[in-house]
C-alpha positions as CSV (number, residue, x, y, z in Angstrom):
1,M,196.6,13.6,126.3
2,Y,197.6,10.4,128.0
3,N,199.8,10.2,131.0
4,L,201.4,7.1,132.5
5,T,200.2,7.4,136.0
6,N,201.1,3.8,136.5
7,L,204.7,4.6,135.4
8,K,205.1,7.2,138.2
9,T,203.5,4.8,140.7
10,K,205.9,2.0,139.8
11,R,208.9,4.2,139.6
12,L,208.3,5.6,143.1
13,A,207.5,2.1,144.5
14,W,210.9,1.0,143.2
15,N,212.5,4.1,144.8
16,L,213.8,5.4,141.5
17,T,214.2,8.9,140.4
18,Q,213.2,10.0,137.0
19,K,216.9,10.3,136.2
20,Q,217.6,6.7,137.3
21,L,214.8,5.3,135.3
22,A,215.9,7.3,132.3
23,E,219.3,5.8,132.5
24,I,217.9,2.3,132.8
25,I,215.8,2.5,129.7
26,G,218.1,4.8,127.7
27,V,216.2,8.1,127.5
28,S,216.7,11.5,129.0
29,E,215.2,12.5,132.4
30,S,213.1,15.1,130.6
31,V,211.5,12.4,128.5
32,I,210.4,10.5,131.7
33,S,208.9,13.7,133.0
34,R,207.0,14.3,129.8
35,W,205.6,10.8,129.8
36,E,204.5,11.2,133.4
37,N,202.8,14.6,133.0
38,G,201.1,13.7,129.7
39,S,202.8,16.0,127.3
40,R,204.3,13.1,125.4
41,F,203.5,9.4,125.1
42,P,206.2,6.7,124.6
43,R,206.6,4.8,121.5
44,F,205.9,1.1,121.6
45,N,209.5,0.0,121.9
46,M,209.9,2.2,125.0
47,L,206.7,0.8,126.5
48,V,208.3,-2.7,126.1
49,K,211.4,-1.6,127.9
50,I,209.5,0.0,130.7
51,A,207.2,-3.0,131.1
52,E,210.1,-5.4,131.1
53,H,212.0,-3.4,133.7
54,F,209.0,-3.4,136.1
55,N,208.1,-7.0,135.2
56,L,204.7,-6.0,133.9
57,T,202.8,-6.6,130.7
58,I,202.2,-3.5,128.6
59,E,198.5,-3.9,129.4
60,Q,199.3,-3.7,133.1
61,L,201.5,-0.6,132.5
62,L,198.8,1.1,130.5
63,N,195.8,0.0,132.6
64,D,195.4,3.1,134.7
65,T,196.0,5.3,131.6
66,Y,193.1,3.9,129.6
67,R,190.7,3.1,132.3
68,R,189.9,6.7,133.1
């Protein structure tokens, strides 16, 4: 399983709750939780939305995920 550790790091750095981020990108809070804990992985279009929100490239967003 893959988890988006960088997503949680960025979310917390921006002082966002899972619910707030979910509202920003148009998913449910439980989806954000699943992405962060590794039980699900976002589709490409969601990766684009997340990266755009945090002003990152998709590569930067995924860097910690794939480096391990």
